[in-house]
N, C-alpha and C positions, 0 to 999 in steps of 0.2 A: 566241468562246468554245472552241471545239473546240482552235483553237491553244494556247490557255492552256492548257488541259488537258494536251495534247502536250508543251508546254513544260516545264511541272512535272513530267511523268513522266520527260524527259528529265534535268531538273535532279537528280531524285530519284536517276536511276539513276547519274549522275556522283558524287554523294556517298553511295553506298553502299559502307561501309566492307569492305573484302576481308579479312574477318576470320581466316581459314585462313592466309592471307599474312602476316598481321602477328603471329599467334600464332605461326607458323614462323620470320619473320623474329627474334621476340622470344624465343623459347624456348632459344636457345642462352645468352643471359645468365642466365636462371632456372638453366638447369644449372650455369655459371659460379659461381652466388652461393650454389646449394644446395651444391656441393662446398666450396666456400670455407668456408661457415660449419659442415658438416659437421665439418671439419678442426678449427676454433677449438673446436665444442664438445665432441668426443670425444677431444683429444691428450690429455686427463688418462688416460683408460683405457689407450690405444694407445702412450703413451711408453715405457713399462719394456719393451714388445715388441721394441723396435727400438735399445734401449741394454741396457747391464748393469741388471740389477735392483737388486743390491747399493745403489746408489745414483741414487736416485729424482730427487733435486735435477738432477742431472747429465742425467738420461733427459729431464726435463720443460725442461732448456736447451735440449737438442738438438732436440725436437722443436718446441718453441717459435721457435728460431733458423730451422730449414727452413721455419715458417710466413712468419716474418718476410723470409727470404731470396729468397723467391717474389717479394715486392712489386717487389726489385730488377731481377727480369728482366720487369716487365711494360715496361718502355720499349723494351727489347731488341725483345720480342714485338709490342710495338707498331710502332714502326719496321720489322721486317720482316714482319709478316704485312700491316701496312698496305700497305706497297709491295706485297708480293704481290696485296694485294686491288684495287691501282690497276693492277696490271699485266694479272693473269688474269680479274679480276670480282669484284663482290660476292659472290654466290653460292660462288665457289670459294674465298674466305676465309672464309666462314661455315662452311662444311663444315669446312675445315682445322681452324678453331679448336674445334668440338665435337668434333672426333674427338681432337684434344690432351689436352682436357679430360676427356671420357669415358674415353678409354684410360687417362689417369693416375689416374683414381677407382679404374677396375676392376684396375690393376697396385696400389693399397695395398692393395683390397679383400683380393688374394691375396698381399699379399708374405710372404716367410719370415722367422721371428721372427731376433733376435740370437742366441738359443739354438741356432738350426738351422744361421745361416750366418755367424754374428759381424759382422764391420764391415762385410761387405756388405750387411746389411739396411739400417743408416741411409742409405748409399750411394744406394741402389736409392730409398729413401723420397725422397730428395733431389732426385734425378733426377725422381722423378714431379713433385714440387712444383716444380721449374724447368719442365717442360712445362706444365702448369697455369698457373703465373705467365705464361709467354709466351702461351698462349691467352687469359686474362684481356684480357692488353695488347691482343690483337690482334681480340680480340670487340668491344671498344668499338668501334673505329676500322670494321670492317665492317660491323656491325649498324647503327651510327648513320648511316652512308653509306647503305647499302641504304634504310633506311626512310624518311630524307628525299628521297632520289631517286626513290622510288615514289610519294611524296605528291602531290597537287594541290596548289598553291602555297598557296591560301587553307585547307588543313586539314592544311597540315605540324605543327602543335602536335597535334593529335590523335592522328595517325602516331606522332610522337615518344613519347607516352605510354605507349604498351605497352612500352617498354623498361625502365620502372623498375615498371610494373605487375606485369612478370615478375620482376624483383629483390624488390620487397617479397614478392610470393606466394612466390618461393622461400625468402626468409629466414623466414617466417613457418612454410611447411612442414618447415625443417630445425629450427626451435627446436620445434615440434610431435611432429616426429620423436623429438628429444632427450628430451623430456617422456615420450612412450611408451616408449621404451627403459628409459629410467632407472626408471620404475616397475612394469615388467614382467620385467626382469630384474635379477639382484643382482650388485653389484659384481664378483664374480669372473667372471661370465656375461660382464659387459659388458668387462673386460680381455681375458677368452679368445676371443671372438668376436663379440659384440654390435657393437662398433666396425665390424666387417668389412660386418654387415648394412647400416650406414648409407652405408657408400662403394657398396656393389655395387648400392645404390640408385639412389645418383647416376650409375653408370655406365649402368645400364638407362635411366633417364631421358634419357642423352646420347644412346642408342642410338635411342629414340624421335624424338629431335630431329633426329636425321642423318636420318633416314626421312622426316620433314615436310620438311626443307630439301631434299630431292632434288628437290621438285616445285616449287620456285621458279624463276622466269624472272629473268634476267639484267635489270637497270634498263638503259632506255634512254639516261640520260644515260652510262652507264658506255659503252654500244655506241657511241655518237656519238663518245667521248672516247678512245678505248683506244689509237689512233693516236697522238694528241698524246702520252698518256700513256707510251706504250713509246719515243717518240722523246726524252723527258724525261730529262736525264741530272741524277745528283747531287739528287735532289728533297728531300732533307732541307735541303740549304743552299739550295735554292731557297726552301723557306719561310720562311727567316730574311732572305733577300737580298731578295726579293720582296714578302713579307707579313709584314715584321716587327711591324707593328701587329696583325695577327690572330692571331700567334704570344703578344705579350704579355695581348692581350685573353683568349686562351683560358686561358691561365696565372693570369691575374688571377681570374679563373671559377672556376678550379678549384681553386683554394687555399681557399675557402671551401665549394665542392660537397664535398669530400673531408672537410673537418674536420667540416659539417653530417652526414657520413654516418656517420664516426669517432666523434661526441659522441653520437649519438641512438642508433646500433645498437650501439655497442661499449662506449665511456669511461664512459658513465652508469651501467652497470650494476656494475661494481666500486667506480665513487665512491659510488654509493648503498649498496651493501653494507658494504663497507670503512670509509667516514668518515662514512656518517650512519646506519648503524646499521639501515639499513630490512631488511625481511624479504625473502630472496631470492625467496620464491614471489610475493609482492606486485610485485616489480621485476619478475618474469617476465610477471605478468597485466598489467600497466602496458604494459611493452613491446608485448605483443601486441596489446592494444588499440589503441596507437599504430602498430603496423605495418599494422593492416588498416585503419585510416583513412587512412593514408599511400596504401595502393594503393587504396581508393575516390575518393580525390581526385584521382589522376593524370590519368585522363581528361578530367572535368571543367574541371581547370585547364589542358590542352592544349587543349580547345577556347576558353576563356576569352581566351587568349594568340592564337588566332586571330581572334578578334572584337575585341579589344583592343590587340595589339600585345605584344610578348616584353618592351619594357623596362619597363613599367609595371609588370608581373609580377614581374620582376627586381628592381625598386627594392623592393618591398614584402618580398618573400625577404630580401635581403642589409640592409636597414634594419631590417627585424623583429629579426632575428638580432642586427643590432648593438645594440639597443635591451633585448631582451629575453633575451639568452641568460646574462649575469650575475643578472639578478633571479630566473631560473629554477633557476638552480644554488642558490639560497637555499630555493626549495620542496622540494627533494629531502631529503626525510626520511621516518621510520617511519609513513608514512602513505598508504594504497591512494590514495585520493583526490588527493591532492597530488602523487603520483608519475603519476597517470593525466594530469592536468594539465600537467605537465610534458613527458610523452611526445609527448602529442598536441598541444601546441602546437609542439613542436619539430619534430614530424615532418610537422605539418600545414603550416608555414612552408617545410619542405625539400621538400615536393610541388610548393611552386610554380615551383622550379628544374628539380627530378628529372623533372617532366613533359615540359619542353622543352627538357632540356641538350641531346639528339642533334640535335636541329634548330639549335639555336643554333651547335653547334659545326660542323655541317654547312655552314651558311650563312657562316662566314667563309672555306673556301678553295675554289678552283675544282676542279672535279671530278676534273683528273688528278693532282692533289696532295693531294685531301680524306682518303683514309684513312691515307697517310701523314701529312700534318699533325696530324690527331686523333692518330693513334697513337702519334706520338712523343712531343708536347708536353704531351695531356693526361695521359700514364703517368707522363712525369719529373716533373712536377707532383704527382701522387698517390704517386709512391714516396716524395719528398722529404717532404710534408705528411702525407700518409697512412698511408703506411709506419712514421712515425715518432711517429705521434699516441700510440699507447700507452704509447711510451718517455718521451715529453714528462710525459704526466699521472703516470706513475709518478716520474719524477725529481722532478716538483714536489710531487709528494704526501709522498714520502720526505724532503723538503727542510721537509717543515710548510707547503708553500704550495697544497695543492690547487685551490684557487679560482683561481689564477694561470691554470690552462688555459684557465678559460672567459673571461678578458680576451684570453687568446691568440686564441681564437676570436673574441672581438669586433674584433682587430686586422684577422685573416683577413677579416671583415663589410667594415670600411672599406677594403682592397683590391678587393674584389669591389663595392663601390659605385662606385669610381672606374673600374674596369674598365667596368661596366656605361654609366657616363657618355658613354663614348666609342665605345660600339657604335653603328650605324645600324639604325634600325628597320626589320627585315625581314618583318613580316608580310604576308603575300600576295605576297613577292617571289619572282620566279624565282631558283632558284641560280644562281651563277656558273658 
C-alpha cells in the first residue's frame, strides 16, 4: 500500500506543470502579438504623424505598407534567428527576439514626427517594423522548440498549448486597450499621443518578459546536440535535402493555420462591417467572446492530443473548416447572436490546431535543425498566404466576389487535410 502511495506521489511530481517556466517561454509570443495588434489597431491615428498631413490617403498607404512589409521579413528572421537558436541555444534565441520586439515598440513610442524630422520619420518607423517582423519570425521557432524540448513526451500537447494561450490573451488585451483608449481620449488626443501609450505598454510588457526569460534554463536536448548543430553546414539546404517530406508537411499545415488565423482574427471584421452591414460594436463583442473561448479551449485541446493523438484533432480542424467555413460566411450579418456563433465556431475549430501546432512542428525536424526548419519554412508560408490574405479578400471584394475568399480558405483546408494524412502519429513519442 505504501509503495502504491509513493508511486502515485512520484507520478504527480512528474506531471506537475512548471507554470512559471511555461509562462516565461510563452510571454514573448504575447508581446509579439500585442505589439503587432496595437500597430494594426492604431495606425489610422498615427499615420499622419509619420507622413505629410496634407495627404491622408498617402499616409495611410505608407503606414499600412510598413505593416505588410514586416511580414516579408519574417522568413529572414525565422532563418537567421532560428539558426542562432540552433547554435547558441533556445534561451538565447528567445532573449534576442523579445529584445527586438520590445525595442521596436519602444522606438515607435518615442519616434519623432514627420513635421520634426521630415522623411527620416517614416524611415525610422520602417526600420522598427522590420526589426519586429524579424523578431516575430524568430520567436515562433525558438519558443516552439523550447516548449517541445522541455516537455515530457506524454505531455507535449499540454506544454505546446501555452504558446497560443499567450497569443489569444495578447490579442484580447490589445483589443480591449483599443476600446479603452478610444473611449477615454478624443480623436485629437489619440492622434497626438494616445497611440504612443499603446506602444509604450507593449515595450514595458517586453521588458517584463525579458526579466522572466532570464531565469529560464537551457533545454537538455539542445545541450546534448549543440556540437552536432555547430558542425552542421548549410542547415537550410539540409532541411530540403534530408527532410523534404517534413518541409512539405509543415508548409501544407501552415497554409490553413495562417488562413484560419487571418480569417477569424482579421478578415471577418471588415467583411462583416463593409459587406454585411453589421454593427461594428457587435462585431467587436462577438470577436472578443470568440477570442476568450479560443484561449479557454487551448489547454484542454492540448491535453486531448496527449490522450488521443495529434492527427485525429487535426482532421477535425481541417475537415471542419473545409465543410463549415463557407456556410459560416452566410451567417455573417447584422445580428449579434449570428456573429457570436460564427466567431465561436471558427475560433473553436482553430483552437484544435493552435493548441498543438508548436508540438507538431517541433516533431518534424531533428534537434540540430529544429529552429532553422520551423523558422524558415513556417514563416515563408505565413508570408505568402497570411501576409497576402488582406490583399486577397480586398481584391475579391472589389471585384464583387467577397465570398470567394472563403472558398479560398476551403482550398487551404483541403491542402491541410492531405498534409495531415501523411503525418506519423507522434503522441507520446520522443523528439528526434
